[in-house]
C-alpha positions in Angstrom: 100.3 -1.9 205.3 103.0 1.1 204.4 104.3 2.3 207.6 104.0 5.8 208.7 106.6 8.3 208.6 108.4 9.1 211.8 107.3 12.2 213.4 109.0 15.4 212.8 111.9 16.5 215.2 110.3 18.1 218.0 112.4 21.2 218.3 114.8 23.5 216.4 117.6 21.8 218.2 116.4 18.4 217.4 116.1 19.5 213.5 119.8 20.5 213.7 120.8 17.6 215.3 118.8 15.3 212.9 120.1 17.0 209.8 123.7 16.8 211.3 123.5 13.3 211.5 122.7 13.3 207.8 125.9 15.0 207.2 124.0 18.4 206.5 125.0 21.3 208.9 123.0 24.2 209.0 122.6 27.4 211.2 119.7 28.0 213.5 117.8 30.4 211.4 117.5 27.8 208.7 116.6 25.0 211.3 114.0 27.2 212.4 112.4 27.7 209.3 112.4 23.9 208.7 111.0 23.4 211.8 108.2 25.6 211.5 107.8 24.4 207.8 107.0 20.9 209.4 105.3 22.3 212.4 102.8 24.3 210.5 102.6 21.9 207.5 103.6 24.8 205.2 106.0 24.9 202.1 109.3 26.3 202.4 110.7 28.8 200.0 114.5 28.9 199.7 116.3 31.4 197.9 120.0 31.9 197.7 123.0 31.8 195.3 123.7 28.6 193.7 125.9 26.0 195.8 124.8 27.1 199.4 122.9 23.8 200.1 119.2 24.4 199.2 118.8 20.9 197.0 121.1 19.2 199.6 118.6 20.2 202.5 115.7 18.5 200.8 117.8 15.1 200.5 118.7 15.3 204.1 115.3 16.2 205.1 113.9 13.2 203.3 116.5 10.8 205.1 115.8 12.6 208.6 112.0 11.6 207.9 112.4 8.3 206.2 110.3 9.8 203.3 110.3 9.3 199.6 112.0 12.2 197.8 110.3 13.3 194.6 112.4 15.8 192.8 110.9 18.1 190.1 113.9 20.0 188.3 112.3 23.1 186.8 113.6 24.5 183.1 112.3 26.7 180.5 109.2 25.5 178.8 108.3 22.9 181.6 104.6 21.7 180.9 102.0 19.9 182.9 102.8 16.5 181.1 106.3 16.7 182.7 105.5 18.0 186.1 102.3 16.8 187.0 100.6 14.1 184.8 100.0 13.0 181.2 97.5 10.4 179.7 99.0 6.9 178.6 98.3 7.4 175.0 99.5 4.1 174.1 97.3 2.3 176.6 94.1 4.3 175.4 95.1 3.3 171.9 94.9 -0.3 173.0 91.5 0.1 174.6 90.2 1.6 171.4 91.6 -1.2 169.4 89.9 -3.8 171.7 86.6 -2.0 171.5 86.7 -2.0 167.7 87.7 -5.7 167.4 84.7 -6.5 169.7 82.3 -4.8 167.1 80.2 -3.4 169.7 81.4 -0.1 171.0 79.7 1.3 173.9 80.8 5.0 173.4 80.1 6.3 176.8 81.6 3.0 178.6 84.6 3.6 176.3 85.1 7.2 177.2 85.0 6.5 180.9 87.6 3.7 180.4 90.0 6.0 178.5 90.2 8.7 181.0 90.0 6.7 184.2 92.4 7.2 187.0 94.7 4.4 185.9 95.0 5.7 182.6 97.3 8.6 184.1 100.8 8.7 184.2 101.9 10.3 187.4 104.7 12.9 187.4 106.1 14.5 190.7 103.5 16.8 191.7 100.6 14.3 191.2 102.7 11.3 192.7 103.3 13.8 195.7 99.6 14.3 196.1 98.7 10.5 195.9 101.1 8.6 198.1 99.9 7.4 201.3 103.2 8.2 203.3 104.1 12.0 203.1 106.8 12.4 200.6 109.5 15.3 200.6 108.6 17.2 197.2 111.4 19.2 196.2 110.6 21.9 193.4 114.2 22.8 192.4 115.2 25.9 190.8 111.6 27.4 190.1 113.1 30.5 188.6 114.2 28.4 185.5 110.4 27.7 184.7 108.4 30.2 182.8 106.1 32.7 184.8 102.9 30.8 184.1 104.3 28.0 185.8 104.0 30.0 189.1 100.1 30.2 188.7 99.7 26.5 188.1 101.4 25.9 191.4 99.1 27.9 193.3 96.6 25.2 193.5 98.9 22.7 194.3 100.4 24.7 197.4 97.2 26.4 198.3 94.9 23.4 198.2 97.0 20.2 198.1 95.2 19.2 194.7 95.6 19.1 191.2 92.3 19.5 188.8 92.5 16.9 185.9 89.8 18.4 183.4 88.7 15.1 182.2 88.6 13.4 185.7 88.1 15.8 188.2 90.1 17.0 191.2 92.5 14.7 192.9 93.4 15.9 196.6 96.0 14.9 198.9 94.9 13.3 202.2 97.9 15.3 203.9 100.1 17.7 202.2 103.3 16.8 201.1 106.5 18.2 202.6 107.4 20.7 200.2 110.6 22.6 199.8 110.9 25.0 196.7 114.3 26.5 195.6 115.4 29.6 193.7 118.5 30.8 192.6 116.8 34.4 191.8 117.4 34.7 188.4 113.8 36.1 188.4 111.3 37.0 190.7 108.6 34.6 191.6 105.1 35.6 192.1 103.9 37.2 195.2 100.9 35.0 195.4 102.9 31.8 195.4 105.5 33.3 197.8 102.6 34.2 200.3 101.6 30.6 200.6 105.1 29.7 201.8 107.4 30.3 204.7 110.6 31.9 203.5 114.3 31.7 204.2 117.3 33.3 202.4 120.1 30.8 202.5 123.5 32.4 202.7 126.9 31.1 202.1 128.3 29.4 205.4 130.7 31.6 207.3 134.3 30.3 207.4 133.8 28.1 210.7 130.8 26.5 209.4 132.5 25.8 205.9 135.3 24.3 207.6 133.0 21.9 209.6 131.4 21.0 206.5 134.7 20.2 204.7 135.9 18.1 207.8 132.7 16.2 207.4 132.5 15.4 204.0 136.2 15.7 202.9 137.9 14.4 206.0 140.9 13.1 203.5 141.9 16.8 203.1 143.3 17.1 206.6 143.0 20.0 208.9 145.9 22.1 207.3 144.8 21.7 203.9 141.0 22.2 204.9 141.6 25.4 206.8 143.7 26.9 204.0 140.9 25.8 201.3 138.1 27.3 203.1 140.1 30.7 204.0 140.8 31.0 200.1 137.4 30.4 199.2 136.1 32.6 201.5 138.3 35.5 200.3 137.5 34.5 196.6 133.8 35.1 197.3 134.5 38.7 198.2 135.9 39.2 194.7 133.7 40.6 191.7 133.3 37.3 190.0 130.6 36.0 187.4 130.0 33.0 189.4 131.3 32.7 193.0 132.1 29.0 194.0 129.5 27.5 196.4 130.2 24.8 199.1 130.0 22.2 196.3 132.8 23.7 194.5 134.9 24.0 197.9 134.3 20.1 198.5 135.3 19.3 195.1 138.4 21.6 195.2 139.4 20.1 198.6 139.4 16.4 197.0 141.0 17.6 193.9 144.0 19.0 195.8 144.1 15.7 197.9 144.3 14.0 194.5 147.4 16.0 193.3 149.0 15.0 196.7 149.0 18.7 197.9 149.0 18.9 201.6 148.9 22.7 201.6 147.9 25.4 199.3 150.9 26.5 196.9 150.8 28.3 193.8 151.2 25.7 191.2 148.5 23.5 192.4 146.0 26.3 192.9 146.6 27.5 189.2 146.3 23.9 188.1 143.3 23.3 189.6 141.4 26.6 189.2 138.8 24.7 186.9 137.4 22.7 189.7 136.7 25.8 191.8 135.8 28.5 189.1 133.5 27.6 186.1 133.7 30.7 183.8 137.1 31.3 181.9 136.8 35.3 182.5 136.8 34.4 186.2 139.8 32.1 186.1 141.5 34.6 183.9 141.1 37.4 186.5 142.0 35.4 189.6 145.2 34.2 187.5 146.2 37.7 186.8 148.0 38.3 190.3 145.0 37.6 192.6 146.3 33.9 193.5 149.6 35.3 194.9 147.7 38.0 196.9 145.1 35.6 198.2 147.8 33.0 199.2 150.0 35.8 201.1 146.9 36.6 202.9 146.6 33.2 204.3 150.2 33.3 205.7 153.6 32.7 205.4 153.4 28.9 204.9 150.9 29.1 202.2 152.6 31.9 200.3 154.7 31.7 197.5 158.5 31.0 197.9 
């Protein structure tokens, strides 16, 4: 017998502690949203800038609950065959050939066998409804999918079921633990959002981001970590096309360690900006005198000499 999932954390504080033990540090408001989502068995809709940790939350939550993680990565043109199910055409053709070889085709029986449940190839949405253990279902970057996909998700979120025209309705015995993320490149349909709890995920403040760097990139050391976080925090205040997320902060800290930097200095910053910023226009703007200004703001020990 498959073991059941362990029970969810019993309080908001327990959620924060359990996530922290899986190296995910969150504020109390986000922990409250997660706790309520688990307690009320409602999907949690997370919006925020790229790189604030929305996807990582689903991974950490799956680890906390010892649950399978099923991830549906959304993209333009996403169809049912990629997200829910498709028929196993190759196996269906084998069944047809076998029936023909027997020279005695029972048409009704053949149709039933061709469209039996075992002929379905399950994709993440149907897998989430079919498992005996409640999985964590991550519908990632929903805003990248076309708007009609929002309408398809309504049945899944509202009724915990998927209707297969040839087979009927497949319903979950218990709702999956569902997290939906969006970078807000388009608005998600109100009817879908009404079926979810909602939380806007902010960039962490300097203190929390420093804790994250200390936890996930301890090799950077306290001095470099503080300077990296302070630099990135100031960088996010600039009018950039794509401000760096927490993932870029961690990558940059590790890159500077690889360059044998014990603190921020102009040459190392200029040489490694491509780790932190992903658009040439942003790099060009920061290189144009902003690096020296930002380093000067960090203090004399980080300023150009």
